[in-house]
C-alpha positions as CSV (number, residue, x, y, z in Angstrom):
1,M,-50.8,-72.5,18.3
2,Q,-48.1,-70.3,16.8
3,D,-44.7,-71.8,16.5
4,D,-42.4,-69.2,18.3
5,S,-39.4,-70.7,16.5
6,R,-40.6,-69.2,13.2
7,P,-40.0,-65.5,12.6
8,N,-43.2,-63.5,12.3
9,R,-43.7,-60.7,9.8
10,R,-42.9,-57.9,12.3
11,S,-39.6,-59.4,13.5
12,F,-38.6,-60.2,10.0
13,L,-39.2,-56.7,8.8
14,G,-37.4,-55.3,11.9
15,A,-34.4,-57.5,11.2
16,A,-34.5,-56.6,7.6
17,A,-34.6,-52.9,8.4
18,A,-31.7,-53.2,10.8
19,T,-29.7,-55.1,8.2
20,L,-30.6,-52.5,5.6
21,G,-29.8,-49.7,8.0
22,A,-26.4,-51.1,8.7
23,S,-25.8,-51.6,5.0
24,A,-26.9,-48.1,4.3
25,V,-24.4,-46.7,6.9
26,L,-21.6,-48.8,5.5
27,A,-22.6,-47.8,1.9
28,S,-22.8,-44.1,3.0
29,Y,-19.4,-44.3,4.6
30,A,-18.0,-46.0,1.5
31,R,-19.6,-43.3,-0.7
32,A,-18.2,-40.6,1.5
33,Q,-14.7,-42.0,1.2
34,S,-15.2,-42.4,-2.5
35,S,-16.7,-38.9,-2.9
36,E,-13.8,-37.4,-1.0
37,T,-11.5,-38.8,-3.6
38,I,-13.9,-38.0,-6.5
39,H,-14.4,-34.4,-5.1
40,K,-10.7,-33.7,-4.9
41,G,-10.2,-35.1,-8.3
42,T,-13.2,-33.1,-9.6
43,M,-12.0,-29.9,-8.0
44,D,-8.5,-30.4,-9.5
45,H,-10.1,-30.9,-12.8
46,S,-12.6,-28.0,-12.3
47,A,-9.6,-25.7,-11.6
48,S,-7.8,-26.7,-14.8
49,N,-7.6,-24.1,-17.5
50,P,-6.9,-25.6,-21.0
51,G,-7.4,-22.3,-22.7
52,P,-4.8,-19.5,-23.3
53,V,-3.2,-18.0,-20.2
54,N,-0.7,-15.4,-19.4
55,K,1.7,-17.6,-17.5
56,A,3.9,-14.7,-16.3
57,L,0.9,-12.9,-14.7
58,L,-0.6,-16.1,-13.2
59,G,2.8,-16.8,-11.7
60,E,2.6,-13.4,-9.9
61,N,-0.7,-14.1,-8.2
62,G,-1.2,-17.7,-7.3
63,S,-3.6,-16.7,-4.4
64,S,-5.9,-15.2,-7.0
65,N,-5.7,-18.0,-9.5
66,N,-6.0,-20.8,-6.8
67,P,-7.6,-19.0,-3.9
68,P,-7.7,-20.4,-0.3
69,D,-11.0,-21.9,0.8
70,T,-11.4,-18.9,3.2
71,D,-11.9,-16.5,0.3
72,H,-15.6,-15.7,-0.1
73,G,-18.0,-13.2,-1.7
74,D,-17.4,-10.2,-3.9
75,V,-14.5,-8.0,-2.8
76,N,-13.5,-4.9,-4.8
77,P,-10.0,-4.8,-6.3
78,F,-7.2,-4.1,-3.8
79,W,-4.1,-4.9,-5.9
80,Y,-2.4,-3.1,-8.8
81,S,1.1,-2.7,-9.9
82,F,3.1,0.3,-11.2
83,D,4.6,-2.1,-13.7
84,L,1.2,-2.2,-15.4
85,A,0.9,1.6,-15.5
86,H,1.8,3.7,-18.5
87,R,5.2,5.4,-18.3
88,R,5.5,9.0,-19.6
89,I,9.2,9.2,-20.7
90,Q,10.9,12.5,-21.4
91,E,14.5,13.6,-21.7
92,G,15.5,13.7,-18.1
93,G,13.3,11.0,-16.6
94,W,9.9,9.4,-16.5
95,T,6.7,9.2,-14.5
96,R,3.7,6.8,-14.0
97,Q,0.8,6.8,-11.6
98,V,-1.8,4.6,-9.9
99,T,-5.0,6.5,-9.0
100,Q,-8.7,5.9,-8.3
101,K,-9.0,4.9,-12.0
102,E,-6.9,1.8,-11.3
103,L,-8.2,1.2,-7.7
104,P,-11.8,2.5,-7.7
105,D,-12.2,2.3,-3.9
106,S,-9.1,4.5,-3.3
107,K,-10.9,7.8,-2.9
108,D,-8.4,9.3,-0.5
109,L,-5.0,8.6,-1.9
110,A,-3.2,8.3,-5.2
111,G,0.4,7.5,-6.0
112,V,3.1,8.5,-8.5
113,N,6.4,6.8,-9.3
114,M,9.0,9.1,-10.8
115,R,12.6,9.0,-12.0
116,L,14.9,11.9,-12.6
117,T,18.4,11.6,-14.1
118,A,21.3,13.6,-12.5
119,G,20.7,17.3,-12.8
120,S,17.2,16.9,-14.2
121,Y,14.1,18.6,-12.8
122,R,10.5,17.9,-12.0
123,E,9.9,21.5,-12.9
124,L,8.7,24.3,-10.5
125,H,5.0,23.6,-9.9
126,W,2.2,23.4,-7.3
127,H,-1.1,21.4,-7.1
128,T,-4.4,21.1,-5.3
129,A,-3.4,18.1,-3.2
130,N,-0.9,17.6,-0.4
131,E,2.2,15.7,-1.4
132,W,4.0,13.1,0.6
133,A,7.1,11.5,-0.9
134,Y,9.6,8.7,-0.1
135,M,13.0,8.3,-1.8
136,L,13.6,4.9,-3.3
137,Y,16.9,5.4,-5.1
138,G,19.6,8.0,-5.3
139,S,19.2,11.5,-4.0
140,A,17.5,14.8,-4.9
141,R,17.3,18.5,-3.9
142,V,13.9,19.6,-2.9
143,T,12.7,23.2,-2.5
144,V,9.4,24.4,-0.9
145,L,8.3,28.1,-0.7
146,N,6.2,29.2,2.2
147,P,3.5,31.9,1.9
148,D,5.6,34.2,4.2
149,G,8.4,34.2,1.6
150,T,10.7,31.9,3.4
151,I,12.0,28.8,1.6
152,A,13.2,25.3,2.5
153,I,16.1,23.9,0.4
154,D,17.1,20.4,1.4
155,D,18.8,17.3,0.0
156,V,17.1,13.9,0.5
157,G,18.5,10.3,0.1
158,V,17.2,6.8,0.1
159,G,14.8,6.2,3.0
160,D,14.1,9.9,3.5
161,L,10.7,11.5,2.9
162,W,9.4,15.0,2.3
163,V,6.1,16.8,2.1
164,A,4.8,19.7,0.1
165,P,1.5,21.2,1.3
166,A,-1.3,21.9,-1.3
167,G,-0.7,25.2,-3.1
168,Y,2.9,25.5,-2.0
169,P,5.3,25.9,-5.0
170,H,8.1,23.4,-5.0
171,S,10.6,21.5,-7.2
172,I,12.6,18.3,-7.2
173,Q,16.0,17.9,-8.9
174,G,18.1,14.8,-9.3
175,L,21.6,14.9,-7.9
176,G,24.7,13.0,-8.8
177,P,25.9,10.5,-9.6
178,D,22.7,8.9,-11.1
179,G,19.8,11.1,-10.1
180,C,16.9,9.5,-8.2
181,E,13.7,7.5,-8.2
182,F,10.9,8.2,-5.7
183,L,7.3,7.6,-4.7
184,L,4.8,10.5,-4.4
185,V,1.5,10.1,-2.5
186,F,-1.3,12.6,-2.8
187,D,-4.4,13.0,-0.6
188,Q,-6.8,12.9,-3.5
189,G,-7.8,9.6,-5.1
190,T,-8.5,11.3,-8.4
191,F,-5.2,13.3,-8.4
192,S,-3.4,13.3,-11.8
193,E,0.3,14.1,-12.0
194,Y,-0.4,15.5,-15.5
195,Q,-2.8,18.2,-14.3
196,T,-0.6,20.3,-12.0
197,F,0.1,24.0,-12.1
198,L,3.4,24.4,-14.1
199,L,5.6,27.6,-14.1
200,S,6.3,27.0,-17.8
201,E,2.7,26.8,-18.8
202,W,1.7,29.9,-16.8
203,V,4.2,32.1,-18.5
204,A,3.5,30.5,-21.9
205,H,-0.2,31.4,-21.6
206,T,0.1,34.9,-20.2
207,P,0.1,37.9,-22.6
208,T,3.6,39.3,-23.0
209,E,2.5,42.8,-22.0
210,L,1.3,41.5,-18.7
211,L,4.5,39.6,-18.1
212,L,6.5,42.8,-18.7
213,K,4.4,44.8,-16.3
214,N,4.4,42.1,-13.6
215,M,8.1,41.2,-13.7
216,G,9.7,44.4,-14.9
217,I,11.8,42.6,-17.5
218,S,12.5,43.5,-21.1
219,R,10.6,42.1,-24.1
220,E,13.8,40.4,-25.2
221,A,14.0,38.6,-21.9
222,A,10.3,37.6,-22.0
223,A,10.9,36.1,-25.5
224,K,13.2,33.5,-23.9
225,F,10.4,32.0,-21.8
226,P,9.2,28.4,-22.6
227,K,6.4,28.3,-25.1
228,E,5.0,25.0,-23.7
229,E,5.3,22.8,-20.6
230,E,8.7,21.5,-19.6
231,Y,7.5,19.1,-16.9
232,I,10.6,16.9,-16.7
233,F,13.8,18.3,-18.4
234,P,17.6,18.1,-18.0
235,G,19.5,20.6,-16.0
236,T,22.9,21.3,-14.3
237,I,23.9,19.3,-11.3
238,P,23.9,21.8,-8.4
239,G,26.7,22.4,-5.9
240,A,26.5,22.1,-2.2
241,V,23.1,22.7,-0.6
242,E,24.6,25.3,1.7
243,D,25.6,27.3,-1.4
244,D,22.1,27.4,-2.7
245,R,20.7,28.4,0.8
246,R,23.3,31.2,1.0
247,V,22.8,32.6,-2.5
248,V,19.0,33.1,-2.0
249,G,19.4,35.0,1.2
250,G,20.7,32.7,4.0
251,K,19.1,32.6,7.4
252,A,16.9,35.6,6.7
253,V,14.8,33.7,4.2
254,E,15.2,30.1,5.6
255,S,12.0,28.3,6.4
256,K,11.4,27.7,10.1
257,I,9.4,24.6,9.1
258,S,11.3,21.4,8.0
259,Y,9.6,19.6,5.1
260,V,12.0,16.6,5.2
261,F,12.4,13.6,7.5
262,S,14.8,10.6,7.7
263,M,12.3,7.7,8.0
264,R,14.5,4.6,7.3
265,S,17.2,5.7,9.8
266,M,14.8,6.5,12.6
267,K,14.6,4.2,15.7
268,A,11.9,1.6,15.1
269,N,8.6,2.0,17.0
270,F,8.4,-1.8,17.2
271,E,11.0,-4.4,16.5
272,D,11.3,-8.2,17.3
273,A,12.5,-11.4,15.6
274,G,9.8,-11.1,13.0
275,G,10.6,-7.6,11.8
276,S,10.0,-3.9,12.5
277,V,7.6,-1.0,12.1
278,R,8.6,2.7,11.9
279,I,5.8,5.3,12.1
280,V,5.9,8.8,10.9
281,D,3.0,11.2,11.4
282,S,2.3,14.7,12.7
283,R,3.5,13.7,16.2
284,N,7.1,13.2,15.2
285,F,7.1,15.1,11.9
286,G,5.1,18.3,12.3
287,A,4.8,19.1,8.6
288,S,3.1,15.8,7.9
289,T,-0.4,16.8,8.7
290,A,-2.2,15.3,5.7
291,V,-0.6,11.8,5.5
292,A,0.5,9.4,8.2
293,A,2.7,6.4,7.3
294,G,4.3,3.2,8.5
295,L,7.4,1.5,7.1
296,V,7.0,-2.3,7.8
297,V,9.7,-5.0,7.5
298,L,8.6,-8.6,7.7
299,K,11.2,-11.4,8.0
300,P,10.5,-14.7,6.0
301,G,7.4,-16.4,7.4
302,A,6.5,-13.4,9.7
303,I,3.1,-11.7,9.6
304,R,1.7,-8.2,10.0
305,E,-0.8,-9.1,12.7
306,M,-4.6,-9.2,12.1
307,H,-5.7,-5.6,12.6
308,W,-7.7,-2.7,11.2
309,H,-7.5,1.1,11.0
310,P,-10.4,3.0,12.6
311,N,-9.6,6.4,11.1
312,A,-8.6,5.9,7.4
313,A,-8.2,3.7,4.4
314,E,-4.7,2.2,3.8
315,W,-2.7,2.7,0.6
316,Q,0.4,0.5,0.3
317,Y,3.5,0.5,-1.7
318,W,5.7,-2.7,-1.7
319,L,9.4,-2.0,-1.9
320,A,10.9,-5.5,-1.6
321,G,10.0,-9.2,-1.2
322,S,6.9,-11.2,-1.8
323,G,3.9,-11.9,0.4
324,R,0.2,-12.2,0.5
325,M,-2.6,-10.1,2.1
326,T,-6.0,-11.2,3.1
327,V,-8.7,-8.5,3.4
328,F,-11.9,-9.0,5.4
329,A,-14.5,-6.6,4.0
330,S,-17.4,-7.5,6.3
331,S,-20.5,-9.6,5.6
332,A,-18.4,-12.8,5.1
333,K,-16.5,-11.2,2.2
334,A,-12.8,-11.9,2.2
335,R,-10.1,-12.1,-0.5
336,T,-6.4,-13.1,-0.6
337,M,-3.9,-11.6,-3.1
338,D,-0.2,-11.9,-3.7
339,F,2.1,-8.9,-3.7
340,H,5.6,-8.2,-4.9
341,A,8.0,-5.2,-5.2
342,N,6.5,-2.2,-7.0
343,D,2.9,-3.3,-6.3
344,V,0.2,-1.2,-4.8
345,G,-2.2,-2.5,-2.2
346,F,-5.4,-0.9,-0.8
347,V,-7.5,-1.7,2.3
348,P,-10.8,0.1,2.9
349,A,-11.2,2.0,6.1
350,V,-12.0,-0.3,9.1
351,A,-11.6,-3.4,7.0
352,G,-9.7,-6.2,8.8
353,H,-6.5,-7.4,7.1
354,M,-3.2,-9.2,7.6
355,I,0.0,-9.7,5.6
356,E,2.3,-12.7,5.5
357,N,5.8,-12.9,4.1
358,T,5.7,-15.9,1.8
359,G,9.1,-15.5,0.3
360,T,12.7,-16.1,1.3
361,E,13.8,-12.5,1.7
362,D,12.5,-9.6,3.8
363,V,9.2,-8.0,2.8
364,V,9.4,-4.2,3.0
365,F,6.3,-2.0,2.4
366,L,4.9,1.4,3.2
367,E,1.4,1.8,4.5
368,M,-0.1,5.3,4.2
369,F,-3.2,7.0,5.4
370,K,-5.0,10.3,4.8
371,S,-4.7,11.3,8.4
372,S,-2.5,13.4,10.7
373,V,-2.0,10.4,13.0
374,F,-1.3,6.7,12.5
375,S,-3.9,4.5,14.3
376,D,-4.6,0.7,14.3
377,I,-6.5,-1.8,16.4
378,S,-5.1,-5.3,17.1
379,L,-7.4,-8.3,17.0
380,N,-5.3,-10.1,19.6
381,Q,-5.3,-7.2,22.0
382,W,-9.0,-6.7,21.7
383,I,-9.6,-10.4,22.6
384,R,-7.3,-10.2,25.6
385,R,-8.9,-7.0,27.0
386,L,-12.3,-8.7,27.1
387,P,-13.6,-10.8,30.1
388,P,-12.6,-14.4,29.4
389,Q,-16.1,-15.7,29.7
390,M,-17.2,-13.4,26.9
391,V,-14.4,-14.7,24.7
392,M,-15.2,-18.3,25.6
393,E,-18.8,-17.9,24.5
394,H,-17.9,-16.1,21.3
395,L,-14.9,-18.2,20.1
396,H,-15.6,-21.5,22.0
397,L,-12.1,-21.4,23.5
398,E,-11.0,-22.7,26.9
399,Q,-9.3,-20.2,29.2
400,S,-6.0,-22.0,28.8
401,E,-6.2,-21.4,25.1
402,I,-7.2,-17.8,25.4
403,R,-4.1,-17.1,27.6
404,K,-1.9,-18.1,24.7
405,I,-3.1,-15.2,22.6
406,P,-0.7,-12.1,23.0
407,Q,-2.0,-9.6,25.5
408,E,-0.4,-6.6,23.8
409,S,-0.5,-5.4,20.2
410,S,2.4,-6.9,18.3
411,P,2.4,-5.3,14.8
412,V,4.8,-7.9,13.6
413,L,4.6,-11.6,14.7
414,P,7.5,-14.0,13.9
415,R,6.9,-17.3,12.1
């Protein structure tokens, strides 16, 4: 007869298995706790860089050097800085550019940063692309000739913008006391500021006999023409703009179209505790049919809400402050980069993105589009326009949580 007080093989193995199972769980938990510490330490060590580094450049873009965990996949470059671009310096000022060469995906827009000293000219010229410009510093006199022979002559200051349609001859001259600096944006990604149609080059490369026949001038007069491009060169600070308008013919030759607009001083389209947005496009500035733009101000800690633009890619110029932008490029691809004053950002058409002010002063930037109208879609508004059940089943939120999401588009959200 079997002694029931003695453990049989089956009960022994079962007890052993249970003991081993419990031990395994405890060991697994211990390993997990230990691996967390090891993993963190390993990651810290894995991120170390004992080799040579450009500390100044690393300091400018911490989000690229130590990216957030949400970054994923291969995203094409969407950051560049005018401070990395070559400056062409001439007597009277300088210029530099960021084109599709620097940002390969930017096929629609290119930008130029230019400085003119007081009295100096960006000489009379025209080009194949439409020009949109924003004054960063000082003031300038801008002229634009229409095909009907009328001309616009205007002075522009900080926060003002102007446009010059493709093929329309125009000029820019720095005014006193210290000239100007401005941003030019062109609706061609491959546009080069160094391949425009210059008045000086045309007369320099036209046979003298033809110049005499065309202009009715003497050979002695034609001999004074430039023999090569002038591009940027010193000049005389002009008098009052009214005097220039009068001397060329007054009202009889004055353009009925205005090519200038005061963007910075206009009433904001949106403003709250987090900042403001001012929008200029063909609806409030009729001459701006090629480029639409927004001027965005973000207070410290505020964000430009998660959104995308259905009609065009976005080309940015950062005027002040420091922040970071995350771009969602579809197919689980996302990247975060830091931005500072004088940087250029790019967002492909329909790509989701958001911007956060990470500094202690206001972030100010321009967002520009090759379009006659400014258009964006708010992630928050989209979610709130959907039936709650649909949102619950997509995002796993309760109705009470969904109701906390803003119902209307708020381009700027406070901290």
